C-alpha positions as CSV (number, residue, x, y, z in Angstrom):
1,M,-46.9,77.0,-93.7
2,F,-45.9,75.1,-96.9
3,A,-48.1,74.7,-100.0
4,V,-48.1,72.3,-103.2
5,F,-49.1,74.5,-106.0
6,K,-49.2,73.2,-110.3
7,T,-47.6,75.2,-112.7
8,G,-46.3,74.6,-116.5
9,G,-47.5,70.5,-116.1
10,K,-45.1,70.0,-113.0
11,Q,-45.9,70.1,-109.0
12,Y,-44.0,72.5,-106.4
13,R,-44.0,72.2,-102.6
14,V,-43.0,75.6,-101.2
15,A,-42.1,77.2,-98.1
16,A,-42.3,81.5,-97.9
17,E,-38.6,83.3,-98.7
18,D,-38.0,79.9,-101.6
19,V,-36.5,80.9,-104.3
20,L,-37.3,77.9,-107.4
21,R,-37.3,78.2,-111.1
22,V,-40.6,77.2,-112.9
23,D,-41.1,77.4,-116.8
24,K,-41.7,81.0,-117.5
25,V,-44.6,83.2,-116.2
26,K,-45.6,86.3,-118.0
27,G,-44.1,89.8,-115.7
28,E,-41.7,91.6,-115.1
29,P,-38.7,91.4,-112.4
30,G,-40.0,93.0,-109.6
31,E,-44.0,91.9,-110.3
32,I,-45.8,89.5,-108.7
33,V,-47.3,86.6,-109.6
34,E,-50.1,84.3,-108.4
35,F,-50.5,80.9,-108.8
36,G,-54.2,80.0,-108.0
37,E,-54.0,75.9,-108.1
38,V,-52.6,75.0,-104.8
39,L,-53.4,71.5,-104.6
40,V,-52.1,71.0,-100.8
41,V,-51.9,73.6,-97.8
42,G,-50.2,72.4,-94.7
43,G,-49.0,73.9,-91.2
44,E,-50.7,73.4,-88.2
45,A,-53.5,71.3,-90.2
46,V,-52.8,69.9,-93.6
47,T,-55.2,70.5,-96.5
48,L,-56.0,68.7,-99.2
49,G,-57.4,69.5,-102.3
50,A,-60.2,67.8,-104.3
51,P,-58.6,68.6,-106.8
52,V,-57.6,72.1,-105.8
53,V,-58.0,74.2,-102.1
54,A,-60.6,76.8,-102.2
55,G,-59.4,79.6,-101.5
56,A,-56.2,79.4,-101.6
57,T,-53.2,80.9,-103.8
58,V,-49.8,80.7,-103.7
59,A,-48.3,84.3,-104.1
60,A,-44.4,85.0,-105.7
61,E,-42.1,87.9,-107.1
62,V,-40.1,87.4,-110.2
63,L,-36.9,87.6,-109.9
64,D,-35.9,86.9,-113.0
65,Q,-36.4,85.8,-116.7
66,T,-34.2,83.6,-117.9
67,R,-33.6,80.9,-120.6
68,G,-31.7,77.1,-119.8
69,G,-28.9,75.5,-121.5
70,K,-28.5,74.8,-125.4
71,V,-30.1,71.2,-125.6
72,I,-29.2,69.6,-129.0
73,A,-31.2,67.3,-131.2
74,F,-29.7,65.3,-133.7
75,K,-31.3,62.7,-135.8
76,K,-29.2,60.5,-138.3
77,R,-30.1,58.1,-140.4
78,R,-27.3,55.7,-141.6
79,R,-26.5,55.1,-144.9
80,K,-28.5,57.6,-146.0
81,N,-26.5,60.9,-145.9
82,S,-29.3,62.7,-143.9
83,R,-28.5,64.4,-140.8
84,R,-30.6,67.0,-139.1
85,R,-29.3,69.6,-136.0
86,R,-31.6,71.2,-134.0
87,G,-30.9,73.1,-130.5
88,H,-33.4,74.4,-128.3
89,R,-33.4,76.2,-124.7
90,Q,-36.2,76.3,-122.4
91,E,-37.5,79.5,-120.7
92,F,-37.6,79.7,-117.3
93,T,-38.7,82.5,-114.4
94,L,-37.3,82.5,-111.2
95,I,-39.5,83.5,-108.6
96,R,-39.4,83.6,-104.8
97,I,-42.5,82.6,-102.9
98,T,-43.4,85.4,-100.7
99,E,-47.3,84.9,-99.2
100,I,-48.9,81.5,-99.0
101,L,-52.8,83.0,-98.9
102,T,-55.9,81.1,-97.8
103,D,-59.4,82.1,-97.8
104,G,-59.6,83.9,-100.6
105,K,-57.0,86.9,-99.2
106,K,-55.5,88.7,-102.0
107,P,-51.6,89.4,-101.8
108,S,-49.7,92.4,-101.0
109,K,-49.2,94.6,-104.4
110,T,-45.8,95.2,-103.7
111,A,-42.7,92.4,-102.8
112,P,-41.6,93.2,-99.2
113,P,-38.0,94.6,-98.5
114,R,-35.4,91.6,-98.5
115,P,-32.9,92.7,-95.2
116,K,-29.4,93.4,-96.9
117,R,-26.0,91.9,-95.9
118,A,-23.5,93.5,-93.8
119,V,-20.5,93.7,-95.9
120,A,-17.0,93.2,-94.4
121,P,-14.9,96.3,-94.1
122,K,-11.9,96.3,-96.9
123,P,-8.3,96.9,-95.2
124,A,-6.7,100.1,-95.6
125,P,-4.1,100.4,-98.4
126,D,-1.6,100.9,-95.4
127,A,-2.8,97.6,-94.1
128,Q,-2.0,95.8,-97.4
129,A,1.2,97.5,-98.5
130,A,2.5,96.3,-94.8
131,A,1.2,93.0,-94.7
132,G,3.0,92.8,-98.7
133,G,6.2,94.0,-97.0
134,E,6.1,90.8,-94.3
135,D,5.9,88.1,-97.1
136,D,8.8,89.8,-99.1
137,A,10.8,89.6,-95.9
138,A,9.3,85.9,-95.1
139,S,10.3,84.6,-98.1
140,A,13.4,86.1,-98.2
141,A,14.6,84.5,-94.9
142,A,13.3,81.1,-96.7
143,T,14.9,81.7,-99.4
144,A,18.2,82.2,-97.7
145,K,17.5,78.8,-94.9
146,K,17.5,76.7,-98.2
147,G,20.8,78.1,-99.5
148,G,19.5,79.8,-102.4
149,K,19.6,83.6,-103.7
150,P,16.6,85.7,-103.3
151,K,14.5,86.2,-106.7
152,A,14.9,89.6,-107.6
153,K,11.0,91.1,-108.9
154,T,11.1,91.9,-112.1
155,A,8.6,95.2,-112.9
156,G,7.5,95.4,-115.8
157,K,10.1,93.3,-117.8
158,A,8.5,90.9,-120.4
159,K,10.6,87.3,-120.4
160,K,12.3,86.0,-124.1
161,P,10.9,83.6,-125.5
162,A,12.9,80.1,-125.8
163,A,14.4,80.2,-129.0
164,K,12.8,77.4,-132.0
165,A,15.2,74.5,-132.4
166,K,16.4,74.8,-136.4
167,G,17.2,72.5,-138.7
168,P,17.1,68.5,-138.7
169,A,16.5,68.0,-135.2
170,A,13.5,70.3,-134.7
171,K,11.9,67.3,-137.4
172,G,12.9,64.6,-135.6
173,K,15.7,63.4,-137.0
174,K,18.9,62.5,-135.1
175,K,22.4,64.4,-135.8
176,K,25.7,62.7,-136.5
C-alpha cells in the first residue's frame, strides 16, 4: 500500500517503513505525527482525492530534527563598493512512515519496535595476535625473496626531520 501526501508545499509518495526528510514539523524524536492532507491512497484499488482523500491519514515517527547544509546568498553591485553576504540553513525533520490509515482510523500512540540487526562477533585477541604473527613471517619471506633485508619495526621511535638547506642554494641560487 502506498500514499501521496502533502506537507511543506511538497508532495511525497510513501509506503510503510520509508524514511524521508521533510520540511520542519513539530515533534520530538520518538513521537508520532500525522499528515492529514493525503492526495492518493493506492494498493489493490487506487483512491484519488478531490482534492484530498476523506478519512485518510499518514502516520510517521519523528527520528530527528536537523538542519541542511549552508547556502550562501551573495549580492554584489559592481563598481559601487557594495557587497552583501548572507547564509541560510534550512531546518528539516527526518521521519519514518509507520502506517497509512484510511476510513478515519487513528494511529497507534507508540512507534512499533524495530527489529535489531545481528552484530557479527569480534575475533578473540589471541586470534588477532596469531594472524599478526603470520603476516610478519609472510612479509619477511617476501622481502628475503626480493634479496633485501627485512625491515626492523621501530616501536615508539620518532623519525628525525630532514635537515634544512642553508645558504644560497636554499634561495634558488647556484653554488660556484
